[in-house]
PyMOL commands that place a pseudoatom at each C-alpha (Angstrom):
pseudoatom trace, name=CA, resn=MET, resi=1, chain=A, elem=C, hetatm=0, pos=[52.547, -60.456, 83.257]
pseudoatom trace, name=CA, resn=LEU, resi=2, chain=A, elem=C, hetatm=0, pos=[51.979, -59.040, 86.695]
pseudoatom trace, name=CA, resn=ILE, resi=3, chain=A, elem=C, hetatm=0, pos=[50.042, -55.856, 87.113]
pseudoatom trace, name=CA, resn=ASP, resi=4, chain=A, elem=C, hetatm=0, pos=[50.460, -54.466, 90.581]
pseudoatom trace, name=CA, resn=ALA, resi=5, chain=A, elem=C, hetatm=0, pos=[47.478, -53.556, 92.733]
pseudoatom trace, name=CA, resn=LEU, resi=6, chain=A, elem=C, hetatm=0, pos=[46.891, -49.956, 93.743]
pseudoatom trace, name=CA, resn=ASP, resi=7, chain=A, elem=C, hetatm=0, pos=[48.589, -50.595, 97.097]
pseudoatom trace, name=CA, resn=ASP, resi=8, chain=A, elem=C, hetatm=0, pos=[51.956, -51.257, 95.308]
pseudoatom trace, name=CA, resn=ARG, resi=9, chain=A, elem=C, hetatm=0, pos=[52.645, -54.498, 97.219]
pseudoatom trace, name=CA, resn=ALA, resi=10, chain=A, elem=C, hetatm=0, pos=[54.550, -56.127, 94.335]
pseudoatom trace, name=CA, resn=TRP, resi=11, chain=A, elem=C, hetatm=0, pos=[56.442, -52.933, 93.594]
pseudoatom trace, name=CA, resn=ARG, resi=12, chain=A, elem=C, hetatm=0, pos=[57.717, -52.769, 97.182]
pseudoatom trace, name=CA, resn=ALA, resi=13, chain=A, elem=C, hetatm=0, pos=[58.386, -56.528, 97.402]
pseudoatom trace, name=CA, resn=PHE, resi=14, chain=A, elem=C, hetatm=0, pos=[60.551, -56.645, 94.283]
pseudoatom trace, name=CA, resn=GLY, resi=15, chain=A, elem=C, hetatm=0, pos=[62.355, -53.372, 94.895]
pseudoatom trace, name=CA, resn=SER, resi=16, chain=A, elem=C, hetatm=0, pos=[60.778, -50.043, 94.236]
pseudoatom trace, name=CA, resn=ALA, resi=17, chain=A, elem=C, hetatm=0, pos=[61.967, -47.999, 91.284]
pseudoatom trace, name=CA, resn=PRO, resi=18, chain=A, elem=C, hetatm=0, pos=[60.225, -45.366, 89.161]
pseudoatom trace, name=CA, resn=ASN, resi=19, chain=A, elem=C, hetatm=0, pos=[59.604, -47.642, 86.169]
pseudoatom trace, name=CA, resn=VAL, resi=20, chain=A, elem=C, hetatm=0, pos=[60.784, -51.075, 87.286]
pseudoatom trace, name=CA, resn=ALA, resi=21, chain=A, elem=C, hetatm=0, pos=[60.616, -54.085, 84.957]
pseudoatom trace, name=CA, resn=ILE, resi=22, chain=A, elem=C, hetatm=0, pos=[61.251, -57.639, 86.114]
pseudoatom trace, name=CA, resn=LEU, resi=23, chain=A, elem=C, hetatm=0, pos=[61.540, -60.781, 84.015]
pseudoatom trace, name=CA, resn=VAL, resi=24, chain=A, elem=C, hetatm=0, pos=[60.816, -63.921, 86.014]
pseudoatom trace, name=CA, resn=HIS, resi=25, chain=A, elem=C, hetatm=0, pos=[62.224, -67.298, 85.021]
pseudoatom trace, name=CA, resn=PRO, resi=26, chain=A, elem=C, hetatm=0, pos=[59.602, -70.069, 84.703]
pseudoatom trace, name=CA, resn=ASP, resi=27, chain=A, elem=C, hetatm=0, pos=[60.910, -71.599, 87.942]
pseudoatom trace, name=CA, resn=GLY, resi=28, chain=A, elem=C, hetatm=0, pos=[60.167, -68.351, 89.813]
pseudoatom trace, name=CA, resn=ARG, resi=29, chain=A, elem=C, hetatm=0, pos=[63.675, -66.877, 89.988]
pseudoatom trace, name=CA, resn=ILE, resi=30, chain=A, elem=C, hetatm=0, pos=[64.236, -63.310, 88.850]
pseudoatom trace, name=CA, resn=ALA, resi=31, chain=A, elem=C, hetatm=0, pos=[66.061, -63.504, 85.520]
pseudoatom trace, name=CA, resn=VAL, resi=32, chain=A, elem=C, hetatm=0, pos=[66.386, -59.759, 84.832]
pseudoatom trace, name=CA, resn=LYS, resi=33, chain=A, elem=C, hetatm=0, pos=[65.551, -56.685, 86.855]
pseudoatom trace, name=CA, resn=GLN, resi=34, chain=A, elem=C, hetatm=0, pos=[65.663, -53.191, 85.399]
pseudoatom trace, name=CA, resn=GLY, resi=35, chain=A, elem=C, hetatm=0, pos=[65.329, -50.155, 87.641]
pseudoatom trace, name=CA, resn=TRP, resi=36, chain=A, elem=C, hetatm=0, pos=[64.106, -48.268, 84.596]
pseudoatom trace, name=CA, resn=PHE, resi=37, chain=A, elem=C, hetatm=0, pos=[62.347, -50.273, 81.872]
pseudoatom trace, name=CA, resn=GLN, resi=38, chain=A, elem=C, hetatm=0, pos=[64.411, -50.486, 78.680]
pseudoatom trace, name=CA, resn=SER, resi=39, chain=A, elem=C, hetatm=0, pos=[62.368, -52.173, 75.978]
pseudoatom trace, name=CA, resn=LYS, resi=40, chain=A, elem=C, hetatm=0, pos=[65.189, -53.256, 73.641]
pseudoatom trace, name=CA, resn=GLU, resi=41, chain=A, elem=C, hetatm=0, pos=[67.255, -54.823, 76.409]
pseudoatom trace, name=CA, resn=MET, resi=42, chain=A, elem=C, hetatm=0, pos=[64.201, -56.515, 77.913]
pseudoatom trace, name=CA, resn=SER, resi=43, chain=A, elem=C, hetatm=0, pos=[63.193, -57.845, 74.507]
pseudoatom trace, name=CA, resn=ARG, resi=44, chain=A, elem=C, hetatm=0, pos=[66.637, -59.422, 74.118]
pseudoatom trace, name=CA, resn=ALA, resi=45, chain=A, elem=C, hetatm=0, pos=[66.416, -60.892, 77.622]
pseudoatom trace, name=CA, resn=ILE, resi=46, chain=A, elem=C, hetatm=0, pos=[62.967, -62.369, 76.933]
pseudoatom trace, name=CA, resn=THR, resi=47, chain=A, elem=C, hetatm=0, pos=[64.179, -63.893, 73.672]
pseudoatom trace, name=CA, resn=ALA, resi=48, chain=A, elem=C, hetatm=0, pos=[67.233, -65.405, 75.379]
pseudoatom trace, name=CA, resn=LEU, resi=49, chain=A, elem=C, hetatm=0, pos=[65.149, -66.771, 78.255]
pseudoatom trace, name=CA, resn=LEU, resi=50, chain=A, elem=C, hetatm=0, pos=[62.638, -68.352, 75.870]
pseudoatom trace, name=CA, resn=LYS, resi=51, chain=A, elem=C, hetatm=0, pos=[65.411, -69.806, 73.718]
pseudoatom trace, name=CA, resn=ASN, resi=52, chain=A, elem=C, hetatm=0, pos=[67.169, -71.288, 76.742]
pseudoatom trace, name=CA, resn=SER, resi=53, chain=A, elem=C, hetatm=0, pos=[63.895, -72.623, 78.122]
pseudoatom trace, name=CA, resn=LEU, resi=54, chain=A, elem=C, hetatm=0, pos=[63.106, -74.330, 74.820]
pseudoatom trace, name=CA, resn=ILE, resi=55, chain=A, elem=C, hetatm=0, pos=[66.599, -75.831, 74.615]
pseudoatom trace, name=CA, resn=SER, resi=56, chain=A, elem=C, hetatm=0, pos=[66.249, -77.152, 78.170]
pseudoatom trace, name=CA, resn=ALA, resi=57, chain=A, elem=C, hetatm=0, pos=[62.802, -78.559, 77.405]
pseudoatom trace, name=CA, resn=ASP, resi=58, chain=A, elem=C, hetatm=0, pos=[64.092, -80.263, 74.233]
pseudoatom trace, name=CA, resn=TYR, resi=59, chain=A, elem=C, hetatm=0, pos=[66.963, -81.752, 76.217]
pseudoatom trace, name=CA, resn=ARG, resi=60, chain=A, elem=C, hetatm=0, pos=[64.629, -83.097, 78.915]
pseudoatom trace, name=CA, resn=ILE, resi=61, chain=A, elem=C, hetatm=0, pos=[62.248, -84.560, 76.302]
pseudoatom trace, name=CA, resn=SER, resi=62, chain=A, elem=C, hetatm=0, pos=[65.032, -86.192, 74.268]
pseudoatom trace, name=CA, resn=ARG, resi=63, chain=A, elem=C, hetatm=0, pos=[66.521, -87.825, 77.390]
pseudoatom trace, name=CA, resn=HIS, resi=64, chain=A, elem=C, hetatm=0, pos=[63.217, -89.540, 78.141]
pseudoatom trace, name=CA, resn=GLU, resi=65, chain=A, elem=C, hetatm=0, pos=[62.580, -90.954, 74.675]
for i in range(1, 65): cmd.bond("trace and resi %d" % i, "trace and resi %d" % (i + 1))
show_as sticks, trace
zoom trace
């Protein structure tokens, strides 16, 4: 979780919006960006990202065993 400083540097860097929400992939790429935070849609996106990350991790682990 990123909480922006009072100078709004992150808010400006990622694209200003009134209630912006950004989900960042573990590798640093932006996975989802909402101009207005929508909790249900973001929850689904987080679940999908975690599920895909776990599948990828399982695949990488199983290939090295």
